[in-house]
VOGUVO-204234 format. One record per residue: x, y, z of N, C-alpha, C, O in turn; residue number from 0. Coordinates in nm, 2 decimals. Example, Ala and Ser with C-alpha at 12.3 -4.5 7.8 and 13.67 -1.06 7.14 Angstrom:
% VOGUVO-204234
    n_u    n_v    n_w   ca_u   ca_v   ca_w    c_u    c_v    c_w    o_u    o_v    o_w   k
   1.32  -0.57   0.78   1.23  -0.45   0.78   1.32  -0.33   0.78   1.42  -0.33   0.85   0
   1.28  -0.22   0.71   1.37  -0.11   0.71   1.29   0.00   0.79   1.34   0.11   0.80   1
END
This chain:
% VOGUVO-204234
    n_u    n_v    n_w   ca_u   ca_v   ca_w    c_u    c_v    c_w    o_u    o_v    o_w   k
  13.81  -4.62  -0.27  13.83  -4.67  -0.14  13.71  -4.71  -0.06  13.70  -4.82   0.00   0
  13.62  -4.61  -0.07  13.49  -4.62   0.01  13.38  -4.58  -0.06  13.38  -4.55  -0.18   1
  13.27  -4.58   0.01  13.14  -4.54  -0.05  13.13  -4.38  -0.05  13.21  -4.31   0.01   2
  13.04  -4.34  -0.12  13.02  -4.20  -0.13  12.89  -4.16  -0.07  12.80  -4.24  -0.05   3
  12.88  -4.04  -0.03  12.76  -3.99   0.04  12.72  -3.86  -0.03  12.81  -3.77  -0.05   4
  12.58  -3.84  -0.07  12.54  -3.72  -0.13  12.51  -3.62  -0.03  12.44  -3.64   0.07   5
  12.55  -3.49  -0.06  12.52  -3.38   0.04  12.45  -3.27  -0.05  12.50  -3.23  -0.15   6
  12.33  -3.23  -0.01  12.26  -3.13  -0.08  12.31  -2.99  -0.04  12.33  -2.95   0.08   7
  12.35  -2.91  -0.14  12.42  -2.79  -0.12  12.33  -2.68  -0.18  12.31  -2.68  -0.31   8
  12.27  -2.58  -0.10  12.18  -2.49  -0.16  12.25  -2.39  -0.25  12.37  -2.36  -0.22   9
  12.20  -2.35  -0.36  12.26  -2.25  -0.44  12.20  -2.11  -0.41  12.08  -2.10  -0.40  10
  12.28  -2.02  -0.39  12.23  -1.88  -0.35  12.21  -1.80  -0.48  12.27  -1.82  -0.59  11
  12.13  -1.70  -0.47  12.11  -1.60  -0.57  12.24  -1.54  -0.62  12.26  -1.52  -0.74  12
  12.33  -1.51  -0.52  12.45  -1.44  -0.56  12.55  -1.53  -0.62  12.65  -1.48  -0.66  13
  12.52  -1.65  -0.63  12.61  -1.76  -0.70  12.60  -1.75  -0.85  12.70  -1.78  -0.92  14
  12.48  -1.69  -0.91  12.45  -1.68  -1.04  12.52  -1.56  -1.11  12.51  -1.44  -1.07  15
  12.59  -1.59  -1.22  12.66  -1.46  -1.29  12.57  -1.41  -1.40  12.46  -1.45  -1.42  16
  12.64  -1.32  -1.47  12.55  -1.24  -1.58  12.50  -1.33  -1.70  12.41  -1.29  -1.77  17
  12.57  -1.45  -1.71  12.53  -1.54  -1.81  12.41  -1.64  -1.76  12.37  -1.73  -1.83  18
  12.36  -1.61  -1.65  12.26  -1.69  -1.57  12.31  -1.84  -1.54  12.23  -1.93  -1.53  19
  12.44  -1.85  -1.52  12.50  -1.98  -1.47  12.55  -1.96  -1.34  12.59  -1.84  -1.30  20
  12.57  -2.06  -1.26  12.64  -2.05  -1.14  12.78  -2.04  -1.18  12.84  -2.12  -1.26  21
  12.85  -1.93  -1.12  12.98  -1.89  -1.16  13.09  -2.00  -1.11  13.07  -2.07  -1.02  22
  13.20  -2.00  -1.18  13.31  -2.10  -1.15  13.35  -2.09  -1.01  13.38  -2.19  -0.94  23
  13.37  -1.96  -0.96  13.41  -1.94  -0.82  13.30  -1.97  -0.72  13.33  -2.01  -0.61  24
  13.18  -1.96  -0.77  13.07  -2.02  -0.66  13.07  -2.16  -0.66  13.04  -2.22  -0.55  25
  13.10  -2.23  -0.77  13.11  -2.37  -0.77  13.22  -2.42  -0.69  13.19  -2.53  -0.62  26
  13.33  -2.36  -0.68  13.44  -2.40  -0.59  13.38  -2.37  -0.44  13.40  -2.46  -0.36  27
  13.32  -2.27  -0.42  13.27  -2.24  -0.29  13.18  -2.34  -0.24  13.18  -2.39  -0.13  28
  13.08  -2.38  -0.34  12.98  -2.48  -0.30  13.05  -2.62  -0.28  13.01  -2.70  -0.19  29
  13.16  -2.65  -0.35  13.24  -2.78  -0.32  13.29  -2.77  -0.17  13.28  -2.85  -0.08  30
  13.34  -2.65  -0.16  13.40  -2.63  -0.01  13.29  -2.65   0.09  13.31  -2.72   0.19  31
  13.18  -2.59   0.07  13.07  -2.61   0.17  13.04  -2.75   0.19  13.03  -2.80   0.30  32
  13.01  -2.82   0.07  12.98  -2.96   0.07  13.08  -3.05   0.15  13.05  -3.14   0.23  33
  13.21  -3.02   0.12  13.33  -3.09   0.18  13.33  -3.09   0.33  13.34  -3.18   0.40  34
  13.31  -2.95   0.36  13.30  -2.93   0.51  13.19  -3.00   0.59  13.21  -3.06   0.69  35
  13.08  -3.00   0.53  12.96  -3.07   0.58  12.98  -3.23   0.57  12.93  -3.30   0.66  36
  13.04  -3.27   0.47  13.07  -3.42   0.47  13.17  -3.45   0.57  13.15  -3.55   0.64  37
  13.28  -3.38   0.58  13.38  -3.42   0.69  13.31  -3.41   0.83  13.34  -3.49   0.91  38
  13.22  -3.32   0.85  13.15  -3.31   0.98  13.07  -3.43   1.01  13.07  -3.47   1.12  39
  13.01  -3.49   0.90  12.93  -3.62   0.92  13.02  -3.73   0.94  13.00  -3.82   1.03  40
  13.13  -3.73   0.87  13.22  -3.86   0.87  13.32  -3.84   0.99  13.33  -3.94   1.07  41
  13.38  -3.75   1.02  13.48  -3.74   1.12  13.44  -3.65   1.24  13.46  -3.68   1.35  42
  13.39  -3.53   1.21  13.35  -3.43   1.31  13.27  -3.47   1.42  13.28  -3.43   1.53  43
  13.17  -3.56   1.39  13.08  -3.62   1.49  13.15  -3.71   1.58  13.10  -3.73   1.69  44
  13.26  -3.76   1.55  13.34  -3.85   1.64  13.46  -3.80   1.70  13.50  -3.85   1.80  45
  13.52  -3.69   1.63  13.64  -3.65   1.68  13.63  -3.50   1.72  13.60  -3.42   1.62  46
  13.64  -3.46   1.83  13.64  -3.32   1.88  13.76  -3.24   1.82  13.87  -3.28   1.83  47
  13.72  -3.12   1.75  13.83  -3.04   1.71  13.88  -3.07   1.58  13.98  -3.02   1.54  48
  13.82  -3.16   1.50  13.87  -3.19   1.36  13.88  -3.08   1.29  13.78  -3.01   1.27  49
  14.00  -3.05   1.23  14.02  -2.94   1.14  14.11  -2.98   1.03  14.19  -3.08   1.04  50
  14.11  -2.92   0.91  14.18  -2.95   0.79  14.21  -2.83   0.71  14.14  -2.73   0.72  51
  14.30  -2.83   0.62  14.32  -2.73   0.53  14.32  -2.80   0.39  14.36  -2.91   0.38  52
  14.29  -2.72   0.28  14.30  -2.78   0.14  14.43  -2.76   0.09  14.48  -2.65   0.10  53
  14.50  -2.86   0.05  14.64  -2.85   0.00  14.64  -2.85  -0.14  14.73  -2.79  -0.20  54
  14.54  -2.91  -0.21  14.54  -2.92  -0.35  14.39  -2.93  -0.40  14.31  -2.99  -0.33  55
  14.36  -2.87  -0.50  14.22  -2.87  -0.56  14.23  -2.87  -0.72  14.28  -2.78  -0.78  56
  14.19  -2.98  -0.78  14.19  -2.99  -0.92  14.04  -3.00  -0.97  13.98  -3.09  -0.93  57
  13.99  -2.90  -1.05  13.86  -2.89  -1.09  13.84  -2.90  -1.23  13.90  -2.82  -1.31  58
  13.74  -2.98  -1.27  13.70  -3.00  -1.42  13.56  -2.95  -1.42  13.47  -3.02  -1.36  59
  13.53  -2.85  -1.49  13.39  -2.80  -1.52  13.34  -2.87  -1.63  13.39  -2.87  -1.74  60
  13.23  -2.95  -1.61  13.17  -3.04  -1.71  13.05  -2.97  -1.78  13.04  -2.99  -1.90  61
  12.96  -2.90  -1.71  12.83  -2.85  -1.76  12.80  -2.74  -1.67  12.83  -2.73  -1.56  62
  12.72  -2.65  -1.74  12.68  -2.54  -1.66  12.57  -2.57  -1.56  12.48  -2.65  -1.60  63
  12.56  -2.51  -1.44  12.45  -2.52  -1.36  12.39  -2.38  -1.38  12.45  -2.28  -1.37  64
  12.25  -2.38  -1.41  12.18  -2.26  -1.45  12.09  -2.20  -1.36  12.06  -2.26  -1.26  65
  12.06  -2.07  -1.37  11.97  -2.01  -1.29  11.83  -2.10  -1.27  11.78  -2.15  -1.37  66
  11.79  -2.11  -1.16  11.68  -2.19  -1.14  11.71  -2.32  -1.05  11.62  -2.37  -0.99  67
  11.83  -2.37  -1.05  11.88  -2.47  -0.98  11.88  -2.42  -0.84  11.95  -2.33  -0.81  68
  11.79  -2.48  -0.75  11.79  -2.45  -0.61  11.89  -2.51  -0.53  11.94  -2.45  -0.43  69
  11.95  -2.62  -0.58  12.05  -2.69  -0.50  12.13  -2.77  -0.60  12.09  -2.80  -0.70  70
  12.25  -2.79  -0.56  12.34  -2.90  -0.63  12.37  -3.00  -0.53  12.35  -2.98  -0.41  71
  12.40  -3.12  -0.57  12.43  -3.23  -0.49  12.57  -3.27  -0.51  12.62  -3.29  -0.62  72
  12.64  -3.28  -0.39  12.78  -3.31  -0.39  12.81  -3.45  -0.34  12.75  -3.50  -0.24  73
  12.89  -3.52  -0.41  12.94  -3.65  -0.37  13.08  -3.65  -0.34  13.16  -3.59  -0.41  74
  13.12  -3.71  -0.22  13.26  -3.71  -0.17  13.30  -3.84  -0.13  13.24  -3.90  -0.04  75
  13.40  -3.90  -0.19  13.45  -4.03  -0.16  13.60  -4.02  -0.14  13.68  -3.95  -0.20  76
  13.64  -4.10  -0.05  13.79  -4.10  -0.01  13.86  -4.20  -0.10  13.82  -4.31  -0.11  77
  13.96  -4.14  -0.18  14.04  -4.23  -0.27  14.17  -4.29  -0.19  14.21  -4.40  -0.21  78
  14.22  -4.20  -0.10  14.34  -4.25  -0.04  14.35  -4.17   0.10  14.32  -4.05   0.11  79
  14.40  -4.25   0.19  14.43  -4.18   0.33  14.58  -4.20   0.35  14.63  -4.31   0.36  80
  14.66  -4.08   0.37  14.79  -4.09   0.40  14.82  -4.07   0.54  14.73  -4.10   0.62  81
  14.94  -4.03   0.58  14.99  -4.02   0.72  14.92  -3.89   0.78  14.88  -3.89   0.90  82
  14.90  -3.79   0.70  14.84  -3.65   0.74  14.74  -3.60   0.64  14.68  -3.50   0.66  83
  14.72  -3.67   0.53  14.64  -3.61   0.42  14.53  -3.72   0.38  14.53  -3.84   0.41  84
  14.43  -3.66   0.31  14.32  -3.74   0.26  14.30  -3.70   0.12  14.29  -3.58   0.09  85
  14.29  -3.78   0.02  14.27  -3.75  -0.11  14.11  -3.79  -0.14  14.07  -3.90  -0.11  86
  14.04  -3.69  -0.18  13.90  -3.71  -0.21  13.86  -3.70  -0.36  13.92  -3.62  -0.44  87
  13.76  -3.77  -0.40  13.71  -3.76  -0.54  13.58  -3.69  -0.51  13.50  -3.74  -0.43  88
  13.55  -3.57  -0.58  13.44  -3.49  -0.55  13.37  -3.47  -0.68  13.42  -3.46  -0.79  89
  13.23  -3.45  -0.66  13.15  -3.42  -0.78  13.03  -3.34  -0.74  12.98  -3.36  -0.63  90
  12.99  -3.25  -0.82  12.86  -3.16  -0.81  12.78  -3.21  -0.92  12.83  -3.22  -1.03  91
  12.65  -3.23  -0.89  12.54  -3.27  -0.99  12.41  -3.19  -0.96  12.38  -3.15  -0.85  92
  12.34  -3.18  -1.07  12.21  -3.12  -1.06  12.12  -3.22  -1.01  12.16  -3.33  -1.00  93
  11.99  -3.18  -0.98  11.90  -3.26  -0.93  11.86  -3.37  -1.04  11.81  -3.48  -1.00  94
  11.89  -3.35  -1.17  11.87  -3.44  -1.27  11.98  -3.52  -1.31  11.99  -3.59  -1.41  95
  12.09  -3.52  -1.21  12.21  -3.59  -1.22  12.30  -3.56  -1.34  12.39  -3.64  -1.38  96
  12.28  -3.44  -1.39  12.40  -3.37  -1.48  12.52  -3.35  -1.40  12.50  -3.29  -1.29  97
  12.63  -3.39  -1.44  12.75  -3.36  -1.37  12.80  -3.23  -1.41  12.83  -3.20  -1.53  98
  12.81  -3.13  -1.31  12.85  -3.00  -1.33  13.01  -2.99  -1.31  13.08  -2.93  -1.39  99
  13.05  -3.06  -1.21  13.20  -3.04  -1.16  13.24  -3.18  -1.13  13.17  -3.25  -1.06 100
  13.37  -3.22  -1.17  13.44  -3.33  -1.12  13.57  -3.27  -1.05  13.63  -3.18  -1.11 101
  13.60  -3.31  -0.94  13.73  -3.26  -0.88  13.81  -3.36  -0.79  13.76  -3.46  -0.74 102
  13.92  -3.33  -0.77  14.01  -3.40  -0.68  14.06  -3.31  -0.58  14.11  -3.21  -0.62 103
  14.05  -3.34  -0.45  14.09  -3.25  -0.35  14.17  -3.33  -0.25  14.13  -3.44  -0.20 104
  14.29  -3.27  -0.20  14.37  -3.32  -0.10  14.37  -3.23   0.02  14.40  -3.11   0.01 105
  14.33  -3.28   0.13  14.33  -3.20   0.25  14.43  -3.25   0.34  14.48  -3.37   0.34 106
  14.47  -3.16   0.44  14.57  -3.20   0.54  14.52  -3.18   0.68  14.48  -3.06   0.70 107
  14.52  -3.28   0.77  14.48  -3.25   0.90  14.56  -3.13   0.95  14.68  -3.12   0.93 108
  14.49  -3.05   1.04  14.55  -2.92   1.07  14.55  -2.91   1.23  14.46  -2.95   1.30 109
  14.66  -2.85   1.28  14.68  -2.82   1.42  14.67  -2.67   1.43  14.77  -2.60   1.40 110
  14.56  -2.62   1.47  14.53  -2.47   1.47  14.62  -2.40   1.56  14.66  -2.29   1.53 111
  14.65  -2.45   1.67  14.74  -2.38   1.77  14.87  -2.36   1.72  14.93  -2.25   1.74 112
  14.93  -2.47   1.65  15.07  -2.45   1.60  15.07  -2.39   1.46  15.18  -2.35   1.42 113
  14.96  -2.39   1.39  14.94  -2.35   1.26  15.03  -2.43   1.16  15.10  -2.38   1.07 114
  15.01  -2.56   1.18  15.09  -2.66   1.09  15.00  -2.78   1.06  14.90  -2.80   1.13 115
  15.03  -2.86   0.96  14.98  -2.99   0.94  15.02  -3.08   1.05  15.12  -3.06   1.12 116
  14.94  -3.18   1.07  14.96  -3.29   1.17  14.93  -3.43   1.12  14.86  -3.44   1.02 117
  14.98  -3.52   1.19  14.94  -3.67   1.15  14.80  -3.70   1.18  14.74  -3.65   1.28 118
  14.74  -3.78   1.10  14.60  -3.82   1.13  14.60  -3.93   1.24  14.70  -4.01   1.25 119
  14.51  -3.92   1.33  14.52  -4.02   1.44  14.46  -4.15   1.39  14.39  -4.16   1.28 120
  14.47  -4.26   1.46  14.42  -4.39   1.42  14.27  -4.39   1.41  14.21  -4.44   1.32 121
  14.20  -4.32   1.50  14.05  -4.31   1.49  14.01  -4.24   1.37  13.92  -4.28   1.29 122
  14.08  -4.13   1.33  14.05  -4.05   1.21  14.06  -4.13   1.09  13.97  -4.14   1.01 123
  14.18  -4.20   1.08  14.21  -4.30   0.97  14.09  -4.39   0.95  14.04  -4.41   0.85 124
  14.06  -4.46   1.06  13.95  -4.57   1.05  13.82  -4.52   1.02  13.74  -4.59   0.95 125
  13.79  -4.39   1.06  13.66  -4.33   1.01  13.66  -4.31   0.86  13.57  -4.33   0.79 126
  13.78  -4.25   0.81  13.80  -4.21   0.67  13.80  -4.33   0.59  13.73  -4.34   0.48 127
  13.87  -4.44   0.63  13.89  -4.56   0.55  13.76  -4.64   0.53  13.74  -4.70   0.43 128
  13.67  -4.62   0.63  13.53  -4.68   0.63  13.45  -4.61   0.53  13.34  -4.66   0.50 129
  13.49  -4.50   0.47  13.41  -4.43   0.38  13.46  -4.46   0.23  13.40  -4.41   0.14 130
END
């Protein structure tokens, strides 16, 4: 649907497992960190109180990220904007552009006070469609 933006996501020492790879759970956490920062750039800078929850996450692990990777690079692109949800195509890559993770994520706009999903506003949809 729209263009993608790369987000640099630092890898922490604690993300590395006994095999000297970034663990699968750490990769999910790195995706989450990158997604949050991406949404902040796209929507959060324009919409006060933008919040969401992850409703679906499908992850394909393609290659290991190894000890010594100081950062991974996340790309986040909008595939579809619904009435209350956004489907993203996500990817984590090394600095040498090796694809570590391909993912599909569906997030739902969230109303924290009521603790329920909510409809996306027209402004939010236009910001997301432009991506």
